[in-house]
N, C-alpha and C positions, 0 to 999 in steps of 0.2 A: 415642824414638816422638815421629812428628806428633802435633798440637795436632786432624788431624782423627779421630785413629783413637782417643783416649781416649775409653773406653767411659763412659756416664751413668752406670753405679751405681755407679764410682769418685767420681763428682760427683753430690753430695745437692747445690745450687744449679739444674745442670741440670735434677735428678729434679724438682725445684720449679718449676722453669718452662714443662716438659713438660705435668708433672703439671695446674698449672692451665692451660694453653692447652687441655688437651683436656676438664677441666670445661666450660672454659667453650666449647666447641663443642659442648658435651652440652646447652649449656643455652641456646646460642640454639637447634639444631634442635629441642630439647622445646617450647621459645618459639612459631617458626614453623608445628611439627607444633600446639600447641593453639590458634596463629588460624586453622591449615586447618580445624579441627576445628568453628568456630563459624561460618566460614562467611563471606562476601565481606563484607568493608566495605559498608557501607551511609548512606545519604543520606536526609534527611527530602523529602517532594514531597508534593505535593499538586493535590487534581483535581478530578473532577466524576464521579460514579460514581451508577449507579441501583445499588439493595441489593435487588430483586423487583423482578416483573416488572410491576409497576401504581406500584412507587415516586415518579418522577420523578427526577431528575439534585437530588441535593446534593451541597456540598463534600467533599472524604473525602482524609482523609492514610491517606499509605500509607509503603512503603521501598523507592527506588533504590537499585540496587546501583551501588556507587563505581566508575569506573574501574577493568578491569585490563589486564595487559598490551596485548590485543587490542581494546581497548575506547575508544567514543566515545564520554562523557559532553556532552550537548546541554542549552542553555537555550530550552526551546521558547517560540515565537514566537507561531507560529499551526496550527491542525490542522482542514480541513476535515472535514464534516459527511458519510459518504458512507449512501446508501438503507441497505448492508449493516448500518450501525452499530443502526441504527434496528430492523432483523429478530433483532439481538441484543438490544438492551438490552430490546426489550419481549416476546423468547423467541419469535418469530417460526419462529427455527431452531430446532428444539427442542437442549436441551442446555447453554445460556447456565448459564455460572457464576459464579453471584454474592458479593458485589460486582463489576460490571462496572464499566469504565474502558474507554470504545468510544476509536476514531480512530485510521486507518490513513494520516493522509495530512498528515504531522506536520514540521514545517518551524520549522528556530530556528536559534542561533547552537551552534557549540561551545564546550564551557567548557576542558575538561579531554580530554587524551587518553593511551591508554597505551604503555611505551617502547615497544613495536614498531608500535605503528603510525606507517603512512610516507605516507597520503595526505591526511592532515586534521592540525591546529594550531590551538589557542584561535585562534576569530575567525571563522574559517570558516562560513560556510553552511553547509550540511547536512538534508540531509530520508530521512525512515524513510517506508517506502510497507509494505503486507500482511505482508511476512514480514520475523523478523529472527534466524533459524536454518533449517537443515535440517544435512543429515547429511555434507553432504560430499565422501559416495565416493562415491555410486551415478553410473550411467552418465546421468542427468536433471541431476542437479547437478556433475559436470565438464562437460557441454556446456554448464553455466551455462545450465541451466535448470531452477532452483530451485525454481520453484511446482511442480515435477510430483516431484521428490524421495521418492523411493521407498520410501524408510524412516520417513518422515512431517517433513514443517515443524513448523515456530515461529511462529504468526502473531503478529503484532504486540499484541493482546490476544484472551485465550478460552483460549489453550493452557497446557498443561505450562511452569513457567517451571520447566528443567532446573538452575539456576543458586542462586533463590530459596527456589525450592520455591513450591506454591503455585498461582496460574496468571496468566501474562503480564497485565498493563496498558496501556495505548492512552495515544494523542496527547493527550486531554483533559488534559493534566496541565501540570503545573511542567519538569520536567524528562524526557527519558526515555537510558536506558544500554544502545549496541546496539556489539554486534562490526562492525568495521570495513568486513566482507566488504557490510554487510548496508542501509549509508550513503552514501546517495548527493549528490555534490556538487550546490550548486547555485548558477550565476553571479552574482556579483553586482548585475548586469545586472538580474533577473529583476526585477518585482513580486513581494516574497516571501509575502505573504499572497493572489495571483491565483495563486499557483505552486503551494501547498500542495497543490490536489485534483491535479496534474497525477500527482501519487505513487499513486491509485490509477482517478480518471478518466482520467488520459492514458495509461497505458499498459497503460489494460483495454482502450483503445482500435485506440492505435495498434500494439498488439504484433499481432494477430490482420490488420491492413491490409497490415502487413511482410512475415508468414507467407503469406498469400494474396497478393500481389504487387503491391497497391494502388498505379495510377504514372499519369500523366500518359496521360493520351487514356482509361483506366478511367469505366467509370460505375458509379457506388458510393450507395448511399441508405442511409442511418444512419433507425432505427426509435427514433423516441422520442427526443423533446429534450427532455433534461432535465441532470442531473448528468452522467450519461457520455455522453450523447446530443449538446450542444453541444460540449462541445471535440473527438468525433470530427469533426461537420462542419469545422469549425477546422486536425483534420490531416488527413483527406482531403483536405482543399481544395489546403493548404500541398502534400502531395502529386501537384501535380496533377489529382488522379482529376475528372470533371463531375459533384458532388455535389448529390444529392438531399435535402431533411430528409423524413420521412416521420411524422404527428404527427394525433392527434385530437383537436389542438387550437389552432383553425382563428385564434386570435391568436399560438401557435407560428410559426406558419407564414406569417403576415407577418415573422416577427422572424429569417427561416431566411437570409433572402438579405444583412443584415449580419454573420450566423454567418461566411460563405462557399459557404451552399449555392445555385445558378442557382435552386430552383424547389422549392416544397414539393407531398405531397400531401397531402391530409388523409385516412386512410384509414377511415375511419367515410362516408365518398362512395363510394359503388358503383361509382357510372360514372368518375368517376379510375380508381380501382383496375384497373378496365378497359380504361381505356385505354392502361396503363401497361404493364396484362403483357410479356413475353419484351426485357426495358428493359435489368436493370442484369447487370453482372455479381460484382456483389458490395453483399451486403447484411448489415449489424451491427445484430443487434434489440438496445440498451439497458434493453427492459421490464425491470421487475424483481420480474416475479411471470410464471406460468403462462402461456399466450395461444395462441390458433387459428396454426397457423404454415403453413396450406397458403393462401392467403390473401396470404402475404410470399411463396414459393414461386412462384405464380403470376406473379410481381411479375421473376424471373430470367429472362435468356436460355438459351440450351446453355451449359451447360457450367459456367453460373454457381453459387455459394456463398451460402445463407445462414448466417452466424455470427450464435448464440447467447452474450451475454454475462452477461446478468442473472440468467435465471428459475431461482435457484437456490433457491426455495423446495421444491423436495422431489415437485411434481406434476406427475404424468405429461403430456407433451402428443404427441398425435395426429398421426401422419403417414399420407397414402394413398400408396402405391406409386406405378400407372404414370405420374401428371406429375413426379415423379421421374425415374422409370428410363428411360421413351424419351427424355427433352432432355437425359438425363443430367446431372442437377440435384443439389446436394447440401446437408445441413444438417449443419454442424458447429456446435466447441463451441470455447472458450478462454477462459484464465483470465489476470488479469494478466500478469506476463516476468518473463525473469527480471531479474540483477541487474545484470548488462550491458547488455542491451536497456537497462531502465530509464535509466540514464547515458545512453544512447541517446537515450531517446528526449528525457529531460530538455533535452542541450546540442539534438535537432532544435527544440524549441520554441522554446527560446532566442535562436535561428539565427531562429527564421521571427517571430517577435514574437505566439507562441501562451499564453496564459493563460486558467485558466477567469473565466467571467462572476462576480461574486459578491454576496453581503449581508455581511457583520460586525457578526459578534455576541458579545456576553460570557457567559460557560461560565450567568450567572444568566439567560438568553432559551432554553434545551436544549430542556424540552419545548413552547413556543411555537414555537420549528423546526422541531424533529420531526414535530408538528402538520404544520405550514406544508409541508412536505415531502409529509407521508400528499394533504393536499390539491393540490395540484400546488400552490403557490401562493411558488417563488422562481424568480429567477432569477437563477441556476442554480443555486449554491453556494452553502450558507450555510459561514461557515469564522469557527471561533471564535477572537478576540485574546484571548493568554492572559498577554498583560499586562494586560488589560482587564475583570476578568471581570464586572462592571457594567454592559459596554456593553449 
């Protein structure tokens, strides 16, 4: 009988080896199961949080998940301060989960990647915007429009954390771990601090301009020249449009040409508003709260569209039918953009030298910065230097 046909029950040594192998395999499986039951490995992180509506910001220690197979772990360098952060931290949009670590204009350097990650390596510059997950299966996700996920997306902060439990923490922090699909590559040639606000302000203005076909020769107006609007002026100008800044602040009107606008309208000047009726193909309203619409729809020419991107406070805004119906004007809305379009926006801005105008601060100055944003006292975006918290 050949050796290959010898039965193991006739060979005690083989039974011992096989039995040991089975025991080791079972032990390994139990160890893996126990590790999985404990949840993913975590890393200590530090950030700035508000613990109640009126608490103000304070240093906050918490846990980030370590990089899983499809994850990118980022050492955060900069994070922009969006008006949405203020609405959320101060519970102006009811439902804030505390402690709240805001921030969805997150930019940093890759520390570690999972074994299945293909687009990033340690040392790359990477960024995270408003989303960190979506279902990936619905028609919107399949079309690369994750911002319209029909089964519910996961926001960078304030959403249910489906991996660690609790709720997600944003970019006012030392580290962030995100699935590769929701991470954007940043060209190393960009000014990194000034590039951070593009992850919200850039895509929020770029996406509707692309969707409604703003191009060379378009007559476009940007309403509200703040954190969103000043970037919107730059993008519209780079697309070739004839851009007008529309603002309540005469001082910002004077700054409009530097940003790329051909002219400016002070919206509180009734004569100037009347003079510019029926002028624009496209208007983008970045005003961050509800406001009258009809004074702006009067500025549209036939088939023009007014797009709202900032008024998310939940208060209703009224329109009157005849001035829209007779010249076939439209009022529409838009919210950020999908990940493919966000990468397109970053590359477009890099190619055209577009970045935000910023004031760099440390996390210790966040309370002051929030008050100044509310007072319209910043030109035009605060950005937190996470490596210099006392700045």
